[in-house]
N, C-alpha and C positions, 0 to 999 in steps of 0.2 A: 490488478495493476495498481498502480499507486500513482496517482497525480501529483503534480507539482502546482503549486499551491495557488497559481494564477488561473489553470484549468479549474482546479478545484470552486473557485470562488465562481466561476463564469457558470458550474454549475449550481450553484446555490444561486446565484440569482436569475437563473431562468425562473427558478419557482420562487422568484419574488422575496428573495433573504438579503438584506439591504450587506453591500460590500463596500469598502471606498472609492474612489473615483481612481484610477490607475493606468497606467501605459506599461505594456511588455515591450520591452527594448531588447531588438536580437543582436547580435554582435556587431553588424551590418548600419542599423539604425543610429545615426548621430544628431543628439541634441544641442543647440547653442546655449539653450538656459532649459533653467527648471519648468517642467509643467504644470507645478503648484507652488504657493509661497513657501510651504516648509513642504519637503519631501523626502518619503524613508524607500529610501535604494534595497531591495531582496533581490538575491539572486536565487535564482528559480532551482532548487535541487528537489531530487528523491529523497535524497536520506535528511536527518537532521542535524542540531549541530552549529544551525548557519550563526545565531545569536554569541555564542561559546566561541565561533570562531572570530567574532569581529566584522561578520561580511553583512549586518543589516545594520545600516546606516543612516541616519539622519541629516537631513543636508537644507540648506537655504538657498535662494537663488545665486549668490553668490559662489559660495562652497560646492555648487553643484556637478558643473565640469570637471573638476581636479578629482572630485570624489567618481565620480563615476567610472575615470580615467584610472586612475588607483584599483578598484576594485574589478574593473575586468581584466587589465594586467595579473590579479592575484587570481582568478576565475581561468586562466589560461593555461594552465595546468589540470585542469578538470575533463573528462572525456566528453563529448557532446557539446560543448560550445553552449556552455549553457548561460539562456538570456535574463537579465535584471528586470525587476517587476518594481516601476515608477509607481509608487502609492503616495494620494494624498494624506499628510501626517491628520490624526483625529485625535482633539482635544477629549481625553477619558476622564469620565467621570470615578466609575466603579468594571470591574472586571469580573465575570463571571464563564464557568465552564460549563457547553452543553456538548454532548455528543451522541452519537447512535451506533451500538456496534451487536456484534450476532456473538450471543453467549452460548458457547459448544453447550457446556452444562447443561443448563437451561433449555436449550434447543430453540431458543424463540431470541426476536431482539431486546434489547435493553436499551432504556433511555438513560443519559445518564447527568447529573447537573449538579454544581457547586458554585456557593457563592465566592470562593476564592477563585480565582482564573488565573491567569501567565504563568509565570513560575511557581505561583502559590498553590498550585493544583499538587504537584510533586511533594512539597512539602507537608501538605495537609489531606493524604489519600483518603485518611478515613469520614473527611467531610463532604467527599461524592457519594451524591444518593442516588440508588436507580429506582427505573422501575421496568418492570417485565411488560413487553406488548404482544398483546396477542396479535400472530401473523394474519390474521384474517380478517382484522379489527381493522376500520377505517379510522384511527382516533381523530375525536373532536378536541377541540382547544378546550372549552369547557369542562371536559372529563380531568384535563390536567391541574387545573386550579385546585386543589386539596396537594397536590405531589409538590408544586414550587410552595405553596405554604407553607407544609411541613419544611421544605427547605430555607425557611428563613426571609422569605418574598413577601411584602405586603404591600397594597395602595398602587400605586401607580404602574409600575411596569411587568404588575402579575399577570394581565389583560394583552401584552403587546408580546411577552414571554411565552404565552400559552399559544397563540395565533405562530410565532417563530417555531417553538417546538413541533409545532402539528406541520407544519410547511417541511421542516426538515424532516420527517418522517414520510414523507410523501416523496421526497428527493431521495431517501435510501431505497425505498421498496423501487420506484421507479427505474432507478440508474443499476439494479441490481447492487448495490455496496454492502461490502463486509466493514468498511466503519467511513464514519463523519465523524469528524474531530471540529470541535470550531473552539478554540482558546487562544487567544480571551476573544469571549463575547464582551464588547465592548456597551457600555451605557453613557450616552453624551452628556452633555449638560443641558442640552437641548430634551433629554428624556428619550432617545431615539438609540435603538438597537442595532449591530453594526458588528458583524463579523471581520475582525481583525485578520484572523488567519484562517486555513480550513487544512484539515488533513484528509486526505478522500483516497480509499481504497475498491477498486470495484471490483466485483469477485470475473476473475478470467473464463470461468466457465460457462457464464452467462452473454459472451460478448456477440455472442451470433444474435441475439436479440437485439445489439446495440452497430450493426454494422456499419449504418449510414452514419454513425457520430464518429468523431476523432477528437482524439489529444493528442495531436501532433508533436508536440513539447514533451510530453510526457514518453510518449512513443521514443521518440530520438534521444531521449536520454537515456532511456531503457537497451536499445539497443546498444547505444557505445559504451555502458556499462557491462554488458553482457556476454558471454563466453559465447562463441559458434553453435557450438553444442547445447545449450541452453537455449538460445533462436532457436536452430530447428526444433528441440523440444516442445515449444511453445507452440510453431507450428502447425504439431501435430496433436496439439491436448495432454500433452504429457509432461508435467513437474518434471527438472532436471536441474541438480544441484551441482555445478563443477566444486572440486574441493581440492585442497591436495593432501593425499594420502597414497599408501601403497595397494592398498586393497579395493579392488572394482567391483561395483555391488549391483546386483539386480532381484529387488523381490516386487511384490505387489503389497498396494497398500500403506500410507503412509503410518500407521501404529506399529505395522511389521517391519517398516523400513526403518521409523524411529529408532525400535526397540534394537536391529541389528546394529544400528550405530552403535549405540551402548555398549553392546554384547563385545564390539570390535576394539572399543577403545579398553572395556576391562582386559582385553588379553594384551593389550599393550600394541594395537594396532589402530590404521588411521585410515578411515574410510575416503577415496578419491571422489568418492560421487554419492548423492541420493537422488534416488527416480520413483515414482510413483506415476500411474495411471488411473483415470478413472475407474469405478466400479463399472462390471460390465463391458470392459473393453476385450476388442477380437483377436481371433489369432494374430491378424494382419498388422496391428497396433501396436500387438505387445513384442511383433516381432522387431520392429523399427524402434520402440524401447530397448531390447536386445541391444543391436545395429549402434544404438547412440554411445550404450556401455563399452562395449567391443571398440569404438573408434576412442574412448576416452582410455584404456587397459593397452592401444596401441603406445602412448607416451612410454619414455623408459621409466619415469618413478613406479610406476604400479610394476605390482611382482605377480599378481595372482589375482583371478576373477570369481566372488563366492555367490550363488545363485541360491536363494534358498525361497522356498515358496509355500503357502498354506490354502489349504481350500475356504476363498470366503469368497468375496460379492462376483469373484469374478470364476469362472468354470476352470478347474486345474487342469481339463483336460486340453481346452483351448489355448491355455497360455502352454502347453507343453508342446502341442501339433506346431502353434508358432514358433516355437525355442526349435524344434527340431527340423522344421522346413527353413530356417536361415543357417542350421548348420551344414548343409548340405551342399551351402553355396559362399558361406561364411567361416571358416575356422576359428576358436576363440583364441584370439594374439599371446596369451597367457593361459599358464595353468590352470584349471574350471574345476572351483568344487562344489557339488552340486548336493542341494535338501530340498525333498518336499514333503509335505505332512499331508496327509487328509483325512 
């Protein structure tokens, strides 16, 4: 799950990472005056592009009420009634880029840093320096000194950067994140480091470890933007992506599923969905996954169902037995084509 900026920053703040003072303004909240002398208004969205849309606005006390009303009016066409983060403007001396993400190829977390933060990081990707992280290692701040020196940091900021990066890795591990990106990480005139923005993506398959934690705004917006089939799949622990196409697809494994999407496209056909379940899925979960695809195939735009499966992490027998059991009570709504490779 991707968190909106406000909830991502709240997570960072729990681990001592500085963020600007702010107030989250839900649709029902009315403020007669600005909460800060200079206030930045930021709609809380799960997707990017707020700046390009002109939705991130700096206001003063006089312009605050009108700017807030105008921004709210523009957001009414978006699903989920996105709240607005009213944040204190921070005077910035320099902007860095700092992130931790899972690198699938290296099979480990990677710390990323650049002295060119903000929009500059997209223009100079070659300046982003990576450092592989041992998943079993509790990285200490002093172990990052050489990394930041090599990236061009010298003097005062280096100690604070090492401590903040170490804290960021703790957040990453303990929240089961897939990505935490601070861009920009601001250096203030007083020499403080402050996270001006935060992109946080958590691993849905670890959500059972965080049952007591809430991300209410992020979940509300996700539900508002998600199709009923995608919401059902999430509750089952299944990945399902609703798409516009004529071939409903049943497969097992993300790699095989993506390959089948490409093969359909090569044949001039469009997939109606992508579906995947965790390795080791039993017959009952696989049957529910097939039921989701059958429900997608009920719609008039779908012409056929393709079921293609190979022997992999999930037992082929388990999957086929679950499929046969479902067929006894739920015949396929469209012509069904089956391929099995073992």
